[in-house]
Every structure is written in C-alpha cells, then in structure tokens.
C-alpha positions in Angstrom: -0.1 0.0 0.0 2.9 2.4 0.9 4.4 1.9 -2.6 1.1 2.6 -4.4 0.8 5.9 -1.9 4.2 7.2 -2.6 4.1 6.3 -6.5 0.4 8.3 -6.4 2.3 11.3 -4.9 6.0 11.0 -6.3 3.6 11.3 -10.1 0.6 13.9 -8.5 4.1 16.1 -7.7 5.6 16.2 -10.9 2.9 16.3 -12.8 3.0 13.7 -14.4 0.7 12.0 -17.5 0.5 9.1 -19.3 3.2 9.0 -22.3 5.0 11.6 -19.8 6.4 9.3 -17.1 9.8 9.7 -15.0 8.8 6.1 -13.8 8.6 2.8 -15.3 5.7 1.8 -13.2 2.6 0.7 -14.8 -0.1 2.3 -12.5 -3.7 0.3 -13.0 -7.0 1.7 -11.6 -9.1 -1.8 -11.2 -13.3 -1.2 -10.5 -15.3 -4.1 -8.7 -18.7 -4.4 -10.5 -21.7 -6.2 -8.6 -24.5 -4.4 -10.5 -26.0 -2.0 -7.9 -23.0 -2.5 -6.0 -21.6 -0.2 -8.5 -23.0 2.4 -6.1 -19.8 1.7 -3.9 -17.6 2.0 -6.1 -19.1 4.9 -8.2 -18.8 7.1 -5.2 -14.7 5.8 -4.8 -14.4 7.3 -8.3 -15.7 10.4 -7.2 -12.5 11.1 -5.1 -10.1 9.8 -7.6 -11.7 13.1 -9.9 -11.8 14.9 -7.0 -8.2 14.6 -5.7 -7.2 15.2 -9.5 -5.8 11.9 -9.3 -7.1 10.0 -12.9 -4.2 11.5 -14.9 -1.8 9.4 -12.3 -3.0 6.3 -13.7 -1.8 4.3 -16.6 -4.8 2.1 -17.2 -8.2 2.0 -16.1 -9.9 -1.7 -15.4 -13.2 -2.1 -15.0 -16.0 -5.0 -14.6 -19.8 -4.7 -14.7 -20.6 -1.8 -13.2 -17.5 -1.0 -12.6 -17.3 -0.4 -16.4 -19.2 2.7 -16.7 -18.2 3.4 -13.7 -14.5 3.5 -15.1 -16.3 5.2 -18.4 -18.0 8.1 -16.2 -14.7 8.9 -14.7 -12.3 8.9 -17.7 -15.0 11.4 -18.7 -14.5 13.4 -16.3 -18.3 13.0 -14.7 -18.0 11.0 -12.4 -19.2 13.4 -9.3 -21.7 15.2 -11.5 -23.6 11.8 -12.5 -23.1 10.2 -8.3 -26.9 11.5 -8.2 -27.7 8.7 -10.9 -27.4 5.5 -8.1 -30.8 7.1 -6.1 -32.5 8.7 -8.8 -35.9 6.8 -9.4 -36.4 8.0 -12.9 -33.2 6.5 -13.7 -33.1 3.4 -11.6 -36.7 2.0 -12.0 -36.5 1.9 -15.8 -32.7 0.2 -15.7 -33.9 -2.3 -12.8 -37.4 -3.9 -12.6 -38.5 -7.1 -11.5 -41.8 -7.2 -12.6 -40.5 -7.3 -16.6 -39.5 -10.8 -15.6 -43.3 -11.1 -15.9 -43.4 -9.9 -19.6 -40.3 -12.0 -20.6 -38.2 -8.8 -20.5 -34.6 -7.8 -19.1 -35.3 -7.2 -15.4 -31.7 -5.3 -16.3 -32.5 -3.3 -19.4 -28.6 -2.0 -20.1 -29.6 -1.4 -23.9 -31.9 1.6 -22.5 -29.6 2.7 -19.9 -26.5 2.9 -21.9 -28.1 4.2 -25.3 -30.8 6.4 -24.2 -30.3 7.4 -20.2 -26.5 7.5 -21.5 -27.4 10.1 -24.4 -30.6 12.0 -23.8 -31.2 12.2 -20.4 -27.8 12.1 -18.7 -25.2 12.0 -21.4 -21.6 10.4 -21.1 -18.8 12.0 -22.7 -18.0 9.2 -25.2 -15.8 11.4 -26.7 -13.7 12.1 -23.9 -13.6 8.6 -23.2 -12.0 7.9 -26.4 -9.7 10.4 -26.2 -8.5 10.1 -22.8 -4.5 8.7 -22.7 -5.4 6.7 -19.8 -6.5 3.4 -21.2 -10.1 2.5 -20.7 -10.3 -1.8 -20.5 -13.5 -2.9 -20.2 -14.5 -7.0 -19.4 -17.1 -8.9 -20.6 -17.0 -12.7 -20.6 -16.9 -15.1 -24.0 -20.0 -16.8 -23.9 -18.9 -19.9 -25.7 -15.7 -20.4 -24.2 -16.4 -18.5 -20.4 -12.6 -16.8 -20.7 -12.4 -12.9 -19.4 -12.0 -10.8 -22.5 -10.4 -7.2 -22.1 -12.5 -5.3 -24.9 -9.9 -2.5 -25.0 -8.6 -3.4 -28.6 -12.4 -3.3 -29.8 -13.0 0.2 -28.8 -12.5 1.9 -31.9 -16.0 5.1 -31.7 -19.1 5.8 -29.8 -20.6 2.7 -31.3 -18.3 0.1 -30.6 -17.7 1.7 -26.6 -21.7 1.7 -26.1 -21.8 -1.8 -27.4 -18.6 -2.8 -24.9 -20.1 -1.1 -22.2 -22.9 -3.2 -22.9 -21.6 -6.1 -22.3 -19.7 -5.9 -19.7 -22.8 -5.6 -18.0 -24.7 -8.0 -19.3 -25.7 -10.1 -16.5 -26.6 -14.0 -17.4 -31.0 -13.9 -17.2 -31.5 -11.2 -15.2 -30.0 -8.9 -18.6 -31.6 -10.6 -21.8 -29.4 -12.3 -24.1 -25.4 -11.9 -24.8 -24.4 -9.2 -26.7 -22.2 -9.2 -30.3 -19.2 -7.9 -30.8 -17.3 -9.1 -33.8 -19.6 -12.0 -34.3 -18.9 -13.5 -30.8 -21.3 -13.1 -27.9 -20.3 -11.8 -24.3 -21.6 -11.5 -21.2 -21.2 -10.0 -17.8 -17.5 -9.6 -16.9 -18.5 -10.5 -13.8 -18.8 -14.3 -14.4 -14.9 -14.1 -15.1 -13.6 -11.5 -13.0 -15.6 -10.1 -10.9 -12.7 -7.6 -10.2 -10.1 -8.3 -13.5 -6.8 -8.0 -11.6 -5.7 -11.5 -13.9 -6.3 -8.9 -17.0 -4.1 -6.5 -15.0 -1.6 -8.5 -13.8 -0.9 -10.4 -17.4 -0.9 -7.0 -19.0 2.2 -6.1 -16.5 0.5 -4.1 -13.8 3.0 -2.9 -11.5 0.8 -0.9 -9.1 -2.8 -1.3 -8.1 -5.6 0.7 -6.6 -8.2 -1.3 -6.7 -12.1 0.2 -5.8 -14.2 -2.9 -4.1 -17.9 -3.0 -3.8 -17.4 -5.9 -1.0 -16.5 -5.2 2.7 -13.6 -7.1 4.2 -16.3 -9.3 5.5 -18.0 -10.2 2.8 -18.0 -13.6 0.5 -19.7 -14.9 -2.5 -22.1 -17.3 -1.8 -22.8 -20.2 -4.0 -25.5 -20.4 -6.7 -28.8 -22.3 -4.3 -30.5 -25.4 -5.9 -33.8 -22.9 -7.2 -31.2 -20.2 -8.6 -29.5 -23.2 -10.8 -33.0 -24.7 -11.7 -34.3 -21.1 -12.9 -31.1 -20.1 -15.3 -29.4 -23.7 -16.1 -31.6 -23.3 -19.6 -30.5 -20.1 -20.2 -26.6 -20.5 -20.0 -27.2 -23.8 -21.8 -28.8 -21.9 -24.7 -26.9 -18.3 -24.7 -23.9 -18.9 -22.7 -22.8 -22.5 -22.2 -19.2 -21.6 -21.7 -20.0 -19.7 -18.7 -22.3 -21.7 -16.9 -19.3 -23.6 -15.0 -18.2 -20.3 -13.9 -21.2 -19.0 -12.7 -21.4 -22.1 -10.3 -18.0 -22.0 -9.2 -18.5 -17.7 -8.4 -17.3 -18.7 -5.0 -14.5 -19.9 -5.2 -13.4 -17.6 -8.6 -13.7 -15.0 -5.8 -11.7 -16.0 -3.4 -9.1 -16.5 -5.9 -9.2 -13.4 -7.0 -9.0 -12.4 -3.5 -5.5 -13.7 -2.9 -3.8 -12.8 -5.5 -5.3 -9.2 -4.2 -3.7 -9.8 -1.6 -0.5 -11.0 -2.4 0.6 -8.7 -5.1 3.8 -6.5 -3.4 2.4 -3.3 -4.5 -1.7 -3.1 -4.2 -4.0 -0.7 -2.1 -7.6 -1.8 -1.8 -10.3 0.6 -0.8 -13.5 -0.8 0.8 -16.4 -0.1 2.0 -16.0 0.2 5.8 -17.3 -2.5 8.5 -21.2 -2.1 9.2 -21.7 -0.4 5.6 -24.9 -1.7 4.1 -24.8 -4.8 2.2 -26.3 -3.9 -0.9 -28.2 -7.0 -3.4 -27.2 -6.6 -7.0 -31.1 -5.5 -7.7 -30.9 -3.1 -5.1 -33.1 0.4 -6.5 -34.3 1.8 -3.5 -33.1 5.4 -3.3 -32.2 5.7 -0.2 -29.8 2.6 0.5 -28.0 3.5 -3.3 -27.3 6.7 -2.5 -25.7 5.9 1.3 -23.9 3.5 -0.4 -22.1 5.7 -2.9 -21.5 8.1 -0.4 -20.1 6.0 1.6 -17.8 5.0 -1.2 -16.7 8.3 -1.6 -16.0 9.1 2.1 -14.0 6.0 2.3 -11.6 6.6 -0.7 -11.5 10.0 0.2 -10.0 8.7 3.9 -7.1 6.7 2.4 -6.5 8.9 -0.6 -7.3 12.6 0.9 -4.5 12.8 3.1 -1.5 11.8 1.0 -2.1 13.9 -1.3 -2.2 16.9 1.0 1.4 16.1 1.3 2.1 17.1 -2.2 
C-alpha cells in the first residue's frame, strides 16, 4: 500500500501524465462491479476525480458496473452524475423485476446506455475515447468462459457503447449476450469480478482496487433454486460461462488471494458495518448511502496523502 501511495504522490508532484512518465511503473485502477453494488465503487471514483488523480494512472480496468463507473471517471463526470444511483426515474427504468412477467430483461442495459447515457444524462463518449489513460472494460466470452479485454475492440462511440453493454450483460437478468465481432459476450463478473488477472497479465506493477464488498462479505454458491432457474438460459446462450457461475465463490476467493499477495496493491473497500447492497437494489435511500459511503471511504484513504504533495 505504501508503495502505491508514494507512486501516486510522486506522479502528482511531478505533474506526470501518460506518455510523460519519469518512472517505469504501470499503475492501474481496478473497479469492481456487482450491478447495484457498483454504487460503492462509483462513489470511490468521485474521490479519484475530486483529487485530480486520474492522470496518475496508466489504465482503468472495469468489470460490469465497474466498467460504467470507469467510463464516467474517464470522461470527467463521475461526481456530477453520482446522483443517478438514487434518482428513481433512472433506476426504475434500468432495474425492474416486474419485467420478468413479460419475459423482458429485468436489467435493461440497452435503455441505460443508449437512452439514459445519450439523452437524459449524456456520457462524454468522445472524452473517454480521447483520454490518454487507457480504458479496459472486461467481458466474458459466452462460448469459452474466458475473460476478454475489450480495449482493442473500441474505436468509436458505437463500439464503446457496445463494450459497456457487453461488460454488464448479466446472465438471464439482462437478456441475451451482446454480440461483438460475431461472438457473444456476457457480464464480466462471471470470469473476473475484479479484473486483477487481466491487469497483471498486461504487466501492471502497482494496483489501486476500488471494491464493492466489505472485508467480511463473501460470495455464496448458487442455490439449487437458482441453478434450476437459469441452467436452461446458460445452455442456450452462454454454455461456456455456466461452470464459472457455479464456481463463483471459489473464483472470488482466488481473486482476493491474488490481490492480497501482490506487493504493491491498495484496496479501498466499504467500511465494516456499511450497508449490504443486493445486485438488484433500486431503493434511493440505500443506494445514496452506498455511493456517499464509497466516496468518503476513498477520500479517507487518499486525501491526507495527496495533501502532502
């Protein structure tokens, strides 16, 4: 943790930006998702933005809702759009369990990314594309179950929007896989809930991880009822990802171990005692508390260090 904070402090003092570094480190920001749990990591990106730390990073990696949060950070609108998490008009149209009765997606990411993010609360897609800090949204290949970095598949606004949809395409709840280049992709959380494997494979030396689970929270194994409910969906749409879904608890444990063992990692988590947010939570009160708690938790870790610059 000390090494990471020192690198952030040094780069901030030097006014360092991507392409103009005085060190040979690769500092990456990993943003965990988890659907509505992403309210926590969204608040944490506000601290990064407020403290002017984004240019200190070489790349931003995001899984699922973490990819959305990363895009808002990269376009410079993390703080100004934080309220979306507790705005009923946005959350009610994005997550609606009653839609399952009409055989429609419970989580409507198409509406979120192609309507909300263009007409209601416009995302700066071009700013994301132009930012010298690399953007690496992760998705899961529906046929193989592999974690796929979509960075090289993003060339313009349309492909960026498709990549964001692919990263957030939760099995069953968000409809069919999202197609890119003739292949189907589903939610990144199946293969990488926190994209540490991909970042390390791409030579990350220093890591800041924005987490959506407290240290005392763990993943659970899918229940028999859940397996019966979604097994047919996986068989039809994402056969390569079903085994990952069944092993979700073990995979999250492996990710925790990778992060804990890396010598230069700073993890920022919701504090003990903070609210447990479900994947389809849409009540304004809990989501606002989660977003603001995440923001304050990150500020507590980073603010004093940056004041030393």
